[in-house]
PyMOL Python script that loads the backbone (N, CA, C, O; Angstrom):
from pymol import cmd

cmd.read_pdbstr("""\
ATOM      1  N   MET A   1       4.092 -13.187  18.094  1.00  0.00           N
ATOM      2  CA  MET A   1       5.373 -13.397  17.232  1.00  0.00           C
ATOM      3  C   MET A   1       3.787 -13.128  15.598  1.00  0.00           C
ATOM      4  O   MET A   1       3.810 -13.044  14.370  1.00  0.00           O
ATOM      5  N   VAL A   2       3.010 -13.110  16.388  1.00  0.00           N
ATOM      6  CA  VAL A   2       2.015 -12.589  15.531  1.00  0.00           C
ATOM      7  C   VAL A   2       2.349 -11.030  14.277  1.00  0.00           C
ATOM      8  O   VAL A   2       2.588 -10.783  13.095  1.00  0.00           O
ATOM      9  N   MET A   3       2.151 -10.419  15.515  1.00  0.00           N
ATOM     10  CA  MET A   3       2.816  -9.116  15.083  1.00  0.00           C
ATOM     11  C   MET A   3       3.798  -8.506  14.355  1.00  0.00           C
ATOM     12  O   MET A   3       3.917  -7.577  13.555  1.00  0.00           O
ATOM     13  N   VAL A   4       4.397  -9.258  14.845  1.00  0.00           N
ATOM     14  CA  VAL A   4       5.700  -9.225  13.278  1.00  0.00           C
ATOM     15  C   VAL A   4       5.977  -9.680  12.035  1.00  0.00           C
ATOM     16  O   VAL A   4       6.794  -9.162  11.274  1.00  0.00           O
ATOM     17  N   GLY A   5       5.196 -10.812  11.769  1.00  0.00           N
ATOM     18  CA  GLY A   5       4.625 -10.938  10.640  1.00  0.00           C
ATOM     19  C   GLY A   5       3.782 -10.103   9.682  1.00  0.00           C
ATOM     20  O   GLY A   5       3.961 -10.034   8.466  1.00  0.00           O
ATOM     21  N   GLU A   6       2.707  -9.391  10.486  1.00  0.00           N
ATOM     22  CA  GLU A   6       2.399  -8.452  10.075  1.00  0.00           C
ATOM     23  C   GLU A   6       2.829  -7.024   9.758  1.00  0.00           C
ATOM     24  O   GLU A   6       2.284  -6.211   9.011  1.00  0.00           O
ATOM     25  N   TYR A   7       3.974  -6.900  10.525  1.00  0.00           N
ATOM     26  CA  TYR A   7       4.811  -5.317   9.941  1.00  0.00           C
ATOM     27  C   TYR A   7       5.911  -6.081   9.372  1.00  0.00           C
ATOM     28  O   TYR A   7       7.004  -5.516   9.324  1.00  0.00           O
ATOM     29  N   THR A   8       5.831  -7.006   9.030  1.00  0.00           N
ATOM     30  CA  THR A   8       6.644  -7.527   7.937  1.00  0.00           C
ATOM     31  C   THR A   8       5.851  -7.766   6.860  1.00  0.00           C
ATOM     32  O   THR A   8       6.421  -7.531   5.795  1.00  0.00           O
ATOM     33  N   SER A   9       4.638  -8.185   6.766  1.00  0.00           N
ATOM     34  CA  SER A   9       3.791  -8.130   5.097  1.00  0.00           C
ATOM     35  C   SER A   9       4.029  -6.506   5.005  1.00  0.00           C
ATOM     36  O   SER A   9       4.585  -6.230   3.941  1.00  0.00           O
ATOM     37  N   LEU A  10       3.833  -5.654   5.608  1.00  0.00           N
ATOM     38  CA  LEU A  10       3.636  -4.748   6.068  1.00  0.00           C
ATOM     39  C   LEU A  10       5.162  -3.895   4.811  1.00  0.00           C
ATOM     40  O   LEU A  10       5.158  -3.260   3.756  1.00  0.00           O
ATOM     41  N   ALA A  11       5.901  -4.253   5.483  1.00  0.00           N
ATOM     42  CA  ALA A  11       7.212  -3.835   5.261  1.00  0.00           C
ATOM     43  C   ALA A  11       7.812  -3.640   3.032  1.00  0.00           C
ATOM     44  O   ALA A  11       8.472  -2.937   2.266  1.00  0.00           O
ATOM     45  N   PHE A  12       6.731  -5.134   3.094  1.00  0.00           N
ATOM     46  CA  PHE A  12       6.414  -5.807   1.883  1.00  0.00           C
ATOM     47  C   PHE A  12       5.169  -5.365   0.571  1.00  0.00           C
ATOM     48  O   PHE A  12       5.222  -5.395  -0.659  1.00  0.00           O
ATOM     49  N   ALA A  13       4.367  -5.065   1.310  1.00  0.00           N
ATOM     50  CA  ALA A  13       3.381  -4.679   0.800  1.00  0.00           C
ATOM     51  C   ALA A  13       2.867  -2.987   0.467  1.00  0.00           C
ATOM     52  O   ALA A  13       1.777  -2.670  -0.007  1.00  0.00           O
ATOM     53  N   LEU A  14       4.328  -1.759   0.986  1.00  0.00           N
ATOM     54  CA  LEU A  14       4.212  -1.053   0.747  1.00  0.00           C
ATOM     55  C   LEU A  14       4.380  -0.734  -0.566  1.00  0.00           C
ATOM     56  O   LEU A  14       3.528  -0.096  -1.186  1.00  0.00           O
ATOM     57  N   PRO A  15       5.794  -1.267  -1.235  1.00  0.00           N
ATOM     58  CA  PRO A  15       6.794  -1.116  -2.066  1.00  0.00           C
ATOM     59  C   PRO A  15       5.827  -1.589  -3.157  1.00  0.00           C
ATOM     60  O   PRO A  15       5.395  -0.803  -4.000  1.00  0.00           O
ATOM     61  N   ALA A  16       5.453  -3.045  -3.122  1.00  0.00           N
ATOM     62  CA  ALA A  16       4.611  -4.088  -3.458  1.00  0.00           C
ATOM     63  C   ALA A  16       3.269  -2.918  -4.682  1.00  0.00           C
ATOM     64  O   ALA A  16       3.101  -2.924  -5.901  1.00  0.00           O
ATOM     65  N   ALA A  17       2.548  -2.021  -3.458  1.00  0.00           N
ATOM     66  CA  ALA A  17       1.570  -0.764  -4.354  1.00  0.00           C
ATOM     67  C   ALA A  17       2.195  -0.581  -5.408  1.00  0.00           C
ATOM     68  O   ALA A  17       1.803  -0.837  -6.547  1.00  0.00           O
ATOM     69  N   THR A  18       3.243  -0.108  -5.071  1.00  0.00           N
ATOM     70  CA  THR A  18       4.078   1.555  -5.461  1.00  0.00           C
ATOM     71  C   THR A  18       4.299   0.934  -6.939  1.00  0.00           C
ATOM     72  O   THR A  18       3.867   1.366  -8.008  1.00  0.00           O
ATOM     73  N   VAL A  19       5.143  -0.273  -6.674  1.00  0.00           N
ATOM     74  CA  VAL A  19       5.260  -1.357  -7.700  1.00  0.00           C
ATOM     75  C   VAL A  19       4.311  -1.345  -9.128  1.00  0.00           C
ATOM     76  O   VAL A  19       4.504  -0.951 -10.278  1.00  0.00           O
ATOM     77  N   VAL A  20       2.906  -2.158  -8.228  1.00  0.00           N
ATOM     78  CA  VAL A  20       2.148  -2.466  -9.349  1.00  0.00           C
ATOM     79  C   VAL A  20       1.237  -1.483  -9.634  1.00  0.00           C
ATOM     80  O   VAL A  20       0.404  -1.882 -10.448  1.00  0.00           O
ATOM     81  N   GLY A  21       1.022   0.007  -9.163  1.00  0.00           N
ATOM     82  CA  GLY A  21       0.275   1.002  -9.161  1.00  0.00           C
ATOM     83  C   GLY A  21       0.914   1.973 -10.620  1.00  0.00           C
ATOM     84  O   GLY A  21       0.312   2.675 -11.432  1.00  0.00           O
ATOM     85  N   TRP A  22       2.883   1.503 -10.430  1.00  0.00           N
ATOM     86  CA  TRP A  22       3.729   2.179 -11.642  1.00  0.00           C
ATOM     87  C   TRP A  22       3.443   1.111 -12.908  1.00  0.00           C
ATOM     88  O   TRP A  22       3.128   1.388 -14.065  1.00  0.00           O
ATOM     89  N   GLY A  23       3.652  -0.158 -12.315  1.00  0.00           N
ATOM     90  CA  GLY A  23       3.149  -0.798 -13.171  1.00  0.00           C
ATOM     91  C   GLY A  23       2.053  -1.100 -14.459  1.00  0.00           C
ATOM     92  O   GLY A  23       2.205  -1.205 -15.676  1.00  0.00           O
ATOM     93  N   ILE A  24       0.739  -1.192 -13.442  1.00  0.00           N
ATOM     94  CA  ILE A  24      -0.662  -0.565 -13.960  1.00  0.00           C
ATOM     95  C   ILE A  24      -0.497   0.522 -15.116  1.00  0.00           C
ATOM     96  O   ILE A  24      -0.658   0.193 -16.292  1.00  0.00           O
ATOM     97  N   GLY A  25      -0.257   1.485 -14.846  1.00  0.00           N
ATOM     98  CA  GLY A  25      -0.298   2.621 -15.547  1.00  0.00           C
ATOM     99  C   GLY A  25       1.039   2.904 -16.634  1.00  0.00           C
ATOM    100  O   GLY A  25       1.130   3.702 -17.566  1.00  0.00           O
ATOM    101  N   TYR A  26       2.113   1.802 -16.046  1.00  0.00           N
ATOM    102  CA  TYR A  26       3.112   1.680 -18.059  1.00  0.00           C
ATOM    103  C   TYR A  26       2.485   1.117 -18.501  1.00  0.00           C
ATOM    104  O   TYR A  26       2.188   1.747 -19.516  1.00  0.00           O
ATOM    105  N   LEU A  27       1.608  -0.369 -18.493  1.00  0.00           N
ATOM    106  CA  LEU A  27       0.374  -1.250 -19.216  1.00  0.00           C
ATOM    107  C   LEU A  27       0.000   0.114 -20.154  1.00  0.00           C
ATOM    108  O   LEU A  27       0.462   0.266 -21.284  1.00  0.00           O
ATOM    109  N   LEU A  28      -0.976   1.145 -19.455  1.00  0.00           N
ATOM    110  CA  LEU A  28      -1.906   1.788 -19.403  1.00  0.00           C
ATOM    111  C   LEU A  28      -1.217   2.971 -20.591  1.00  0.00           C
ATOM    112  O   LEU A  28      -1.915   3.596 -21.389  1.00  0.00           O
ATOM    113  N   ASP A  29       0.447   3.104 -20.467  1.00  0.00           N
ATOM    114  CA  ASP A  29       0.488   4.001 -21.642  1.00  0.00           C
ATOM    115  C   ASP A  29       0.946   3.983 -22.432  1.00  0.00           C
ATOM    116  O   ASP A  29       1.268   4.943 -23.132  1.00  0.00           O
ATOM    117  N   GLN A  30       1.262   2.137 -22.710  1.00  0.00           N
ATOM    118  CA  GLN A  30       2.119   1.658 -23.790  1.00  0.00           C
ATOM    119  C   GLN A  30       0.752   1.673 -24.948  1.00  0.00           C
ATOM    120  O   GLN A  30       0.714   2.009 -26.131  1.00  0.00           O
ATOM    121  N   ALA A  31      -0.380   1.116 -23.949  1.00  0.00           N
ATOM    122  CA  ALA A  31      -1.469   0.862 -24.790  1.00  0.00           C
ATOM    123  C   ALA A  31      -2.450   1.648 -25.553  1.00  0.00           C
ATOM    124  O   ALA A  31      -3.281   1.438 -26.437  1.00  0.00           O
ATOM    125  N   PHE A  32      -1.804   3.129 -24.508  1.00  0.00           N
ATOM    126  CA  PHE A  32      -3.081   4.141 -25.196  1.00  0.00           C
ATOM    127  C   PHE A  32      -2.589   5.026 -25.656  1.00  0.00           C
ATOM    128  O   PHE A  32      -3.105   6.019 -26.167  1.00  0.00           O
ATOM    129  N   HIS A  33      -0.990   4.619 -25.453  1.00  0.00           N
ATOM    130  CA  HIS A  33       0.029   5.484 -26.470  1.00  0.00           C
ATOM    131  C   HIS A  33       0.074   7.422 -25.377  1.00  0.00           C
ATOM    132  O   HIS A  33       0.138   8.562 -25.835  1.00  0.00           O
ATOM    133  N   THR A  34       0.016   7.024 -24.184  1.00  0.00           N
ATOM    134  CA  THR A  34       0.188   8.248 -23.537  1.00  0.00           C
ATOM    135  C   THR A  34       0.979   8.634 -22.306  1.00  0.00           C
ATOM    136  O   THR A  34       0.210   8.272 -21.416  1.00  0.00           O
ATOM    137  N   HIS A  35       1.910   9.082 -21.780  1.00  0.00           N
ATOM    138  CA  HIS A  35       2.467   9.120 -21.369  1.00  0.00           C
ATOM    139  C   HIS A  35       2.558  10.489 -19.359  1.00  0.00           C
ATOM    140  O   HIS A  35       3.449  11.174 -18.856  1.00  0.00           O
ATOM    141  N   PHE A  36       1.400  10.237 -19.052  1.00  0.00           N
ATOM    142  CA  PHE A  36       1.353  10.427 -18.423  1.00  0.00           C
ATOM    143  C   PHE A  36       0.502   9.220 -16.612  1.00  0.00           C
ATOM    144  O   PHE A  36       0.418   9.319 -15.388  1.00  0.00           O
ATOM    145  N   LEU A  37       0.175   8.416 -17.566  1.00  0.00           N
ATOM    146  CA  LEU A  37      -0.838   7.667 -16.878  1.00  0.00           C
ATOM    147  C   LEU A  37       0.093   6.892 -15.829  1.00  0.00           C
ATOM    148  O   LEU A  37      -0.649   6.598 -14.892  1.00  0.00           O
ATOM    149  N   TYR A  38       1.299   6.464 -15.590  1.00  0.00           N
ATOM    150  CA  TYR A  38       1.995   6.014 -15.046  1.00  0.00           C
ATOM    151  C   TYR A  38       2.183   6.466 -13.483  1.00  0.00           C
ATOM    152  O   TYR A  38       2.158   5.853 -12.415  1.00  0.00           O
ATOM    153  N   ILE A  39       2.400   7.932 -13.890  1.00  0.00           N
ATOM    154  CA  ILE A  39       2.471   8.907 -13.072  1.00  0.00           C
ATOM    155  C   ILE A  39       0.920   8.772 -12.018  1.00  0.00           C
ATOM    156  O   ILE A  39       0.859   8.494 -10.820  1.00  0.00           O
ATOM    157  N   VAL A  40      -0.236   9.090 -13.005  1.00  0.00           N
ATOM    158  CA  VAL A  40      -1.344   9.108 -11.707  1.00  0.00           C
ATOM    159  C   VAL A  40      -1.557   7.733 -11.118  1.00  0.00           C
ATOM    160  O   VAL A  40      -2.061   7.599 -10.003  1.00  0.00           O
ATOM    161  N   PHE A  41      -1.017   6.285 -12.173  1.00  0.00           N
ATOM    162  CA  PHE A  41      -1.163   4.719 -11.296  1.00  0.00           C
ATOM    163  C   PHE A  41      -0.478   4.609 -10.447  1.00  0.00           C
ATOM    164  O   PHE A  41      -1.007   3.843  -9.643  1.00  0.00           O
ATOM    165  N   LEU A  42       1.219   5.202  -9.833  1.00  0.00           N
ATOM    166  CA  LEU A  42       2.197   5.218  -9.322  1.00  0.00           C
ATOM    167  C   LEU A  42       1.106   6.013  -7.805  1.00  0.00           C
ATOM    168  O   LEU A  42       0.609   5.366  -6.883  1.00  0.00           O
ATOM    169  N   ILE A  43       1.044   7.064  -7.950  1.00  0.00           N
ATOM    170  CA  ILE A  43       0.421   7.756  -7.145  1.00  0.00           C
ATOM    171  C   ILE A  43      -0.323   7.318  -6.375  1.00  0.00           C
ATOM    172  O   ILE A  43      -0.178   7.450  -5.160  1.00  0.00           O
ATOM    173  N   LEU A  44      -1.661   6.454  -7.148  1.00  0.00           N
ATOM    174  CA  LEU A  44      -2.766   5.359  -6.545  1.00  0.00           C
ATOM    175  C   LEU A  44      -2.238   4.140  -5.724  1.00  0.00           C
ATOM    176  O   LEU A  44      -2.667   3.660  -4.674  1.00  0.00           O
ATOM    177  N   GLY A  45      -1.015   3.723  -6.631  1.00  0.00           N
ATOM    178  CA  GLY A  45      -0.429   2.731  -5.277  1.00  0.00           C
ATOM    179  C   GLY A  45       0.288   2.780  -4.032  1.00  0.00           C
ATOM    180  O   GLY A  45       0.213   1.949  -3.126  1.00  0.00           O
ATOM    181  N   ILE A  46       1.288   4.267  -4.075  1.00  0.00           N
ATOM    182  CA  ILE A  46       1.598   4.905  -2.676  1.00  0.00           C
ATOM    183  C   ILE A  46       0.678   5.034  -1.766  1.00  0.00           C
ATOM    184  O   ILE A  46       0.717   4.544  -0.638  1.00  0.00           O
ATOM    185  N   ALA A  47      -0.488   5.939  -2.396  1.00  0.00           N
ATOM    186  CA  ALA A  47      -1.992   6.318  -1.290  1.00  0.00           C
ATOM    187  C   ALA A  47      -2.808   4.301  -1.071  1.00  0.00           C
ATOM    188  O   ALA A  47      -3.267   3.551  -0.210  1.00  0.00           O
ATOM    189  N   ALA A  48      -2.621   4.334  -1.945  1.00  0.00           N
ATOM    190  CA  ALA A  48      -3.376   2.578  -0.967  1.00  0.00           C
ATOM    191  C   ALA A  48      -2.235   1.340   0.229  1.00  0.00           C
ATOM    192  O   ALA A  48      -2.415   0.623   1.214  1.00  0.00           O
ATOM    193  N   GLY A  49      -0.983   1.783  -0.775  1.00  0.00           N
ATOM    194  CA  GLY A  49       0.393   1.666   0.528  1.00  0.00           C
ATOM    195  C   GLY A  49      -0.454   2.003   2.302  1.00  0.00           C
ATOM    196  O   GLY A  49      -0.958   1.419   3.261  1.00  0.00           O
ATOM    197  N   PHE A  50      -0.086   3.470   1.729  1.00  0.00           N
ATOM    198  CA  PHE A  50      -0.609   3.951   3.353  1.00  0.00           C
ATOM    199  C   PHE A  50      -1.609   4.482   4.035  1.00  0.00           C
ATOM    200  O   PHE A  50      -1.725   5.135   5.072  1.00  0.00           O
ATOM    201  N   VAL A  51      -2.753   3.777   2.689  1.00  0.00           N
ATOM    202  CA  VAL A  51      -3.791   3.388   2.990  1.00  0.00           C
ATOM    203  C   VAL A  51      -3.730   1.816   4.123  1.00  0.00           C
ATOM    204  O   VAL A  51      -4.165   1.913   5.270  1.00  0.00           O
ATOM    205  N   GLN A  52      -3.232   0.653   3.678  1.00  0.00           N
ATOM    206  CA  GLN A  52      -2.917  -0.350   4.318  1.00  0.00           C
ATOM    207  C   GLN A  52      -1.760   0.357   5.843  1.00  0.00           C
ATOM    208  O   GLN A  52      -1.915  -0.049   6.994  1.00  0.00           O
ATOM    209  N   LEU A  53      -1.085   1.032   5.593  1.00  0.00           N
ATOM    210  CA  LEU A  53      -0.612   1.215   6.798  1.00  0.00           C
ATOM    211  C   LEU A  53      -1.501   1.933   8.076  1.00  0.00           C
ATOM    212  O   LEU A  53      -1.489   1.534   9.240  1.00  0.00           O
ATOM    213  N   VAL A  54      -1.988   2.667   7.740  1.00  0.00           N
ATOM    214  CA  VAL A  54      -3.080   3.438   8.718  1.00  0.00           C
ATOM    215  C   VAL A  54      -3.881   2.400   8.924  1.00  0.00           C
ATOM    216  O   VAL A  54      -4.391   2.370  10.044  1.00  0.00           O
ATOM    217  N   ARG A  55      -4.254   1.214   7.917  1.00  0.00           N
ATOM    218  CA  ARG A  55      -5.706   0.304   8.969  1.00  0.00           C
ATOM    219  C   ARG A  55      -5.270  -0.639   9.772  1.00  0.00           C
ATOM    220  O   ARG A  55      -5.961  -1.519  10.284  1.00  0.00           O
ATOM    221  N   LEU A  56      -3.490  -0.383   9.965  1.00  0.00           N
ATOM    222  CA  LEU A  56      -2.512  -1.499   9.934  1.00  0.00           C
ATOM    223  C   LEU A  56      -3.071  -0.741  12.139  1.00  0.00           C
ATOM    224  O   LEU A  56      -3.602  -1.091  13.193  1.00  0.00           O
ATOM    225  N   ALA A  57      -2.437   0.310  11.500  1.00  0.00           N
ATOM    226  CA  ALA A  57      -2.094   0.755  12.965  1.00  0.00           C
ATOM    227  C   ALA A  57      -3.642   1.127  14.066  1.00  0.00           C
ATOM    228  O   ALA A  57      -3.930   0.947  15.250  1.00  0.00           O
ATOM    229  N   MET A  58      -4.264   1.673  12.955  1.00  0.00           N
ATOM    230  CA  MET A  58      -6.146   1.915  13.763  1.00  0.00           C
ATOM    231  C   MET A  58      -6.069   0.280  14.527  1.00  0.00           C
ATOM    232  O   MET A  58      -5.727  -0.147  15.630  1.00  0.00           O
ATOM    233  N   ARG A  59      -6.479  -0.179  13.537  1.00  0.00           N
ATOM    234  CA  ARG A  59      -6.700  -1.623  14.695  1.00  0.00           C
ATOM    235  C   ARG A  59      -5.700  -2.118  15.706  1.00  0.00           C
ATOM    236  O   ARG A  59      -6.127  -2.748  16.673  1.00  0.00           O
ATOM    237  N   ASP A  60      -4.123  -1.844  15.546  1.00  0.00           N
ATOM    238  CA  ASP A  60      -3.366  -2.399  16.386  1.00  0.00           C
ATOM    239  C   ASP A  60      -3.361  -1.461  17.623  1.00  0.00           C
ATOM    240  O   ASP A  60      -2.685  -1.614  18.640  1.00  0.00           O
ATOM    241  N   THR A  61      -4.494  -0.171  17.270  1.00  0.00           N
ATOM    242  CA  THR A  61      -4.034   1.130  18.346  1.00  0.00           C
ATOM    243  C   THR A  61      -5.134   1.002  18.799  1.00  0.00           C
ATOM    244  O   THR A  61      -5.135   1.485  19.932  1.00  0.00           O
ATOM    245  N   ARG A  62      -6.589   0.405  18.395  1.00  0.00           N
ATOM    246  CA  ARG A  62      -7.577  -0.523  19.245  1.00  0.00           C
ATOM    247  C   ARG A  62      -7.704  -1.122  19.776  1.00  0.00           C
ATOM    248  O   ARG A  62      -8.604  -1.206  20.612  1.00  0.00           O
ATOM    249  N   ASN A  63      -6.413  -2.225  19.439  1.00  0.00           N
ATOM    250  CA  ASN A  63      -6.718  -3.620  20.058  1.00  0.00           C
ATOM    251  C   ASN A  63      -5.403  -3.243  21.607  1.00  0.00           C
ATOM    252  O   ASN A  63      -5.344  -4.142  22.447  1.00  0.00           O
ATOM    253  N   ASP A  64      -4.775  -2.375  21.768  1.00  0.00           N
ATOM    254  CA  ASP A  64      -3.966  -2.174  22.843  1.00  0.00           C
ATOM    255  C   ASP A  64      -5.052  -1.270  23.986  1.00  0.00           C
ATOM    256  O   ASP A  64      -5.045  -1.023  25.192  1.00  0.00           O
ATOM    257  N   ASP A  65      -5.903  -0.982  22.863  1.00  0.00           N
ATOM    258  CA  ASP A  65      -6.996  -0.160  24.693  1.00  0.00           C
ATOM    259  C   ASP A  65      -7.339  -1.259  24.807  1.00  0.00           C
ATOM    260  O   ASP A  65      -6.452  -1.818  25.452  1.00  0.00           O
ATOM    261  N   HIS A  66      -8.098  -1.939  24.577  1.00  0.00           N
ATOM    262  CA  HIS A  66      -8.792  -3.466  25.068  1.00  0.00           C
ATOM    263  C   HIS A  66      -7.829  -4.136  25.699  1.00  0.00           C
ATOM    264  O   HIS A  66      -8.128  -4.136  26.893  1.00  0.00           O
ATOM    265  N   ASP A  67      -7.049  -4.581  25.562  1.00  0.00           N
ATOM    266  CA  ASP A  67      -5.712  -5.337  26.311  1.00  0.00           C
ATOM    267  C   ASP A  67      -5.604  -4.814  27.713  1.00  0.00           C
ATOM    268  O   ASP A  67      -5.417  -5.589  28.650  1.00  0.00           O
ATOM    269  N   GLY A  68      -5.742  -3.219  27.920  1.00  0.00           N
ATOM    270  CA  GLY A  68      -4.805  -3.004  29.136  1.00  0.00           C
ATOM    271  C   GLY A  68      -6.297  -3.143  29.778  1.00  0.00           C
ATOM    272  O   GLY A  68      -6.437  -4.268  30.257  1.00  0.00           O
ATOM    273  N   SER A  69      -7.484  -2.297  29.929  1.00  0.00           N
ATOM    274  CA  SER A  69      -8.389  -2.441  30.295  1.00  0.00           C
ATOM    275  C   SER A  69      -9.252  -3.972  31.230  1.00  0.00           C
ATOM    276  O   SER A  69     -10.426  -3.893  31.591  1.00  0.00           O
TER     277      SER A  69
END
""", "prot")
cmd.dss("prot")
cmd.show_as("cartoon", "prot")
cmd.util.cbc("prot")
cmd.orient("prot")
């Protein structure tokens, strides 16, 4: 049941990281009167979401290896 909760939180973490990255970029664009920072921070948010996905997958893979022994 704990694993279900962790994977469910991941389903919210990926879009949340993307939206937060876009939001930060949008606000910085408004503050500095630019038109490209939202793209930069959107990409950073997407990357942060995927990093979290990989961390969870690596941790679960490592735990599965130890459980089988």
